[in-house]
Each structure stands twice: as structure tokens, then as C-alpha cells.
N, C-alpha and C positions, 0 to 999 in steps of 0.2 A: 504494500500500500504506500503510495507516494505521500509526501508531506502535506500537499494540498488536500488529498483524500482524507488523511487523518484529521486535518483541521476541520474540514467540512463535516466529517462525522461527529467531531466534538461539538461543533455548533448545533447540529441537529439534536444531539443528546442533551445539551444545555437547554435548548428550546423546549424539548419534550418534558424535561424535569420541571421547568418553570410553569409551563402551561397546565401540567397535571396537578401541581401542588395547590392546596387551598390556603395554607398558611406558610408565609415565607419571611425569613429573617435576612435582611440585606445588610452586610457588615462591611464598613469601610475601615481602612487601616489606621492605626494609632498615628498621632501627629499628622493629621490628614492634609492632603494637598488638593488641588483642583481636579486632578484626574480621578482619584478615588471618590471624592464627593460628587463630582459631576456625573460620573458613570452610575453610582449608586442611586442618585436622584433621577437620572434618566430612566433607569429600570423601574423605579417605584412609580414615577409619573405615567409611564406608558401602560402600566398595569392598573392604574386607577380606573375604576368603573367595570372591572372584570369580575368583581365579587370576591377577590382574594383578600385575605387579611395580611397586610404588609407591615413589618416591623423594621424601621430604619435605625441602625445602631452604630455608635462609635464610642470608643472607650476614652477619648481625649476631649479636651476643650476644643471647640470648633473655631477656626480662624474667622474673624468677623468680616473679612473682605469678601467672603462667599455668601453673605447674608442675602444677596440679591437672587440666589438660585431658588427656583420654585421648589418648595417642600423642605427647605433648609431647617425651618423651625420644628419639623416633625422628627428630626433625628434625635434619638434618646441615648442616654448612657447606660440605662439599666433595663434588663429583661430577664424574667425568670419563668421560663416556660419551654414547651417542646413544640417544634414546628415541623411541617412536612419537609421543608427544604431550607437549608442554611446556605447562603451565597456569600462568599468572600470576594470582594472587588478590589483588584489592584494590590493585593496584600503580600505577594512574594514570600509566603511562608506562614505557618500556623501561628508563630509568635507575634505576627503583625496584627492579629485581631485583638490582642490585649486580653482583657478580662472576659471577653466573649468566647473564648475557646470552648467552654463548656457547652455552648449552644450547638457547636458542630458535633460534639461527642454524643449528644442526645437526639439530634435531628434524624429523621427517617432517611433523608438523603442529603448529600453535601455536594456543592458545586463551587469551583473557583473560576473566575473570569479575570484574565491577567495578561500582562506582556513581559513580565520579569523572567529572566533566564533561569533563576533559581526558584521559580514559583510552582513547580510541578510536583504533584504526588501526595498532598495532604488532604485532598478531597476525593470523593468517589468519581466525580466527573471533572475534567479539566478542559476548559476552553481557553487555550493559550496560544499566543502568537508572539514569539520573542523578537520578530522582525518589526513589529508594530512600534511606532513612535509613542503611542498612547494606548491605554486600555480602551479608550473610546472607540478605536477601530474594531476591536473585538466585540465590544458591547453593541456597536452598530450592527455587526453581522448577526448577533443573537436576536436583537429586537426586530430586525426587518423580517425575520421568519414568522413573526406573530400575526402578520397580515392585519396589523393595526396601523392606521396613519400616524406618522410621527408629527406630533403637535409642536407648536412653537416653544412651549415650556420644555419639552423633551429635547428639542434641537438646541435650545439655550444651554441645557446641562451638558450635552455632548460637545458643543463647541467650546464651552469653558474647559472641559477636560483636554481637548485638543490644544487649545491656545496655551494653557498653563504648562502642560508637559513638554511642549515643543518650543516654549519661550517665543510665542508668536511665529511659529513655523521656521525657527532659525537654527535648530540643532541638526546635526548631520544625520540623525535617524529619521528625519522627515522624508517621506517617500511619496510617490505619486498617489498611492491609495490614501494616505493621510489627507492630501489636498482634495481628492475626490470626495471623501466623506465630508470634509469641511464645505465643499461646494454644495453638497446636498443640503447641509444645514442653512447655508446662505439662501438657497432657493426657497427654503421653507419660511424664511423671513427673519432670521436672527440678526441682531445688531452687533457686528463684529467689533466696532469701535467701543461701544458701551461695555461689552464683556471684557475687552482688553484693558480698558480703564479701570473697571471695578476689580478685576482679578489680579492685575499685574502693576499697572502704572501708578494709580493713586496711592498716596502715602499720608499717614497722619503725622502731625508734628513729632510725636513720640517715636514713631518709626524712623523718621529722618534723623533724629538726634542719636538714637542708639546705633543705627547703622553707620552714621558718620563717625561715631566713636570707634566702632569696629574697624572702619577703614583707616582712621588716623593711627590706630595701634598696630596695623598690619606690618609684618616683618617679612623680609625677602631672603632667599637662600638660593644656592645652585645657580649663580649668575642671573638672579632675578627670574628664574624659571619656576621656582616654588614660592608661593606666597601663603603665609599663615596668619590667621587672626583668631583671637580668643576673647570671649566675654565671660566674666565671672559673675557670680550672684551679686557681688558688690556693685558691678556695673549696671545690672538690671535695676537694682534698688536705687542707684543714683539718678536714673532717668525715669523711674517709676514705669518701667517697661516689662513686657512679658517675653518669653521665648519666641512667640510668634511674631513679635514686632521686629525681630532680626532675621526672619526666615530666609530672606533672599540675599543675604550677604555673600554667601559662597558663589552664587551666580554672578553677582556684580564684580567680585574679585577676578573672575575669569575675563572680564572686559579690559583688564590691564594688558597693554601691548607687551608681548614677549613672555607672558605667564603660560606655563604648560599645565601646572597643577595648582589648585587652590584648596586650602584646608581651613575649615571654620569650626572652632570648638565653642560650644555653649554649655556652661555649667548649670546643671539642674539643681533643684532644691535638695536632692539627696547627695549632692557632691559629685555625682558622675558627670561625664562630659558627652553631650550629644555631638557627634562629629559628622560634618558634611564634607564630602570629597567631590571635586569637579576637575575635569581635565580636557585637554584636546584629544583628538581621535586616536592617536597612536598608543595611548596607555590603556591598561585594563585595571580600573579601580575596584571593580567587583571582586576580583581575585584577592586584592589586599584587604578589602573590608571583611571578606569571609574569614580571614585569618583571625580577626578580632570579633567573630560571631556576628558580623553585620552582613550586608549584601547590597544589591541594587543593580544598576546597569554598568556597562563597560566604562562610561565616562561620567557617570553620576551615581555615587554610592554613599553609604553611610554606616556608622556603627556607634556603639556607646562604650566609652572607655573609663577606666579608673585613672586617676591623676598620674600614677606611675607608668601607665601605658602610653602616654602622649609622646614621650621621646622615642619610644620603641617604634611607634607608627611613623613618626617623622623620619627616623633613620631608614625605615623601609622605603619611604617615598623618595628620600635623597638617593638611595641606591638605584631605584627605578629610573629616576631622571638621569643619573650618571650612566647607567647601562644603555640608555636610549641615545646618548650623544654619539 
């Protein structure tokens, strides 16, 4: 069976599981981004009116910049029950559903819809395309099998997922299919400019201040090919900021001319450091992140570190840069 045949079979299996279920839990990943939220809400919105009981769940605080998404306020943190189908969206592994792992162990059937290379195997059904720039491409393939017209609210959610995970279609993983799906959403009537502004461009004064502080403290190594920034809890307290207020620092660090790899550390309340890794195309950050029990994509990955592991990770990255010269 070819890769395309396997993928099409998985899409059919995912569709059948969703359409046959009466109760569905749709779970987005911890520390949610626009892809996981947009795709989860797209699925929930298209199933509205079908008579199914839908539970939208996320274990983290939701970023306020996505409040414009239809159905955003219906996402809950708690659920204690059994469903016919538990769906993980863009989760790249069982650990990414957070406290909701128990829902999957109790559900009658489980399904993952994803595009992460390390996202296979923890659910009974896997609709997975690791070549996709966004899980929205996979979700689109699933929902178009429902024979339900894609409404503007659904299209808005899918377009948000596409725009945020591709950084306005600027990353190398963007492919012709990505743009074809986006074109379909535009034809339905989504406002691309509005979505881009709300999800990416617009900043609060607090976001600008904490991000500016992160940029000001950035350090360079490896002939300026490696840039590192760190925010501690004292920094967040100084600016009355949250972790989410600094979400995009790693992406912006990659805008510095000559930088090959950007590393951004954010200290959590428990003292651990949430670590974001970004790079140009020739590096494989996912492999490095996995060494520290993290994961992600080739050029965008992450992990959580103890303080004593920070220098170990940086040494690994310095070696990777040196080996690539």
C-alpha cells in the first residue's frame, strides 16, 4: 500500500469514527497555539447541529489572542466522564494532552489528527501527514468527507491554524496543498487580514515590553549563528507578564540576519524552563529536543529543562552548528 493509500485510508477511518460517535471529546495540546485551537474548533463547529455531544478540552490557560475564534469560550479545562470517541488534535504524543490523558484510556475509541513526525501510535486511529505544514491540512481532509458545507466560522478556524503554523505562509514547509486549502477558505469568505492581525500581528503593551526585554538580553555565540534569550520569573513579575505574553520571541529571534538557530528559555513557576528551538532548514531540532524528552518539527521544536540542563543543551547546539560549517 502506497503512502497516499495509507493516508486516504486513515482519513476514511477518522471520518467513520467521528460520524458514528454520539459523544466526542476534542482535546487540544497543552500550551496551545493557533493550529491546535483552530483545528479543534473547526471540528467542533462543523459538527454543530449533528446531534452529537461535543466536549472541547484543554489543560492550559488559553492565549487571549485567539478569543476571536468561534467557540473559543466553550473550551473547558475539566471533564470527568466517558465518551464514545476521544480526539487529540495536533498533540504529537500522549503527554501533550496534559491532565486529559485519562479520557483516552476510558474512551471507547481514540483518534489522533496531526502532522508531527513523532505523533504516531498512541491512539487507535491515526490521521497523520508529516509533510503537512499545519494540522489544518489534515483536518480539512477529514471534515470534507462529512458532506457538510464548510461554514465561515469553520473556515475562520482552519485559516487561523494555517496562518499561525506557517507564520503567514512563510516557512519552508508551506507547500502547494497548504495554499490550496487556504484558497478554499478565502473562497468561503474568511478575512485573511483580520485573522493575521488578531492571531499574529497585534500586541498588547505588556507583550511588547516583555518581548523587548527578551530581545535586549539576547546573547550570541558561534559567530552570531546561535542566539539565546532567557526570561526568569523575576522578569515576568517585573513586567506583570505571563508566559504567553512572550510566546513569539523565538520566532522573532530567527529574523536576525545570519542567525541559524534561536533558543528561548522561559522559567515556569515550578522553576523548570520551557524551551523553544527554531532554526533554518538544514538543522534537525526535533532530534535534539527528543534527547531532552521534548519533540516537535525539524526546524521548530521544544522541551522542558531543569536549570542544570540548559548548558548541556547549549553545548549540543554549539556542536551542531560547528558540524554544519
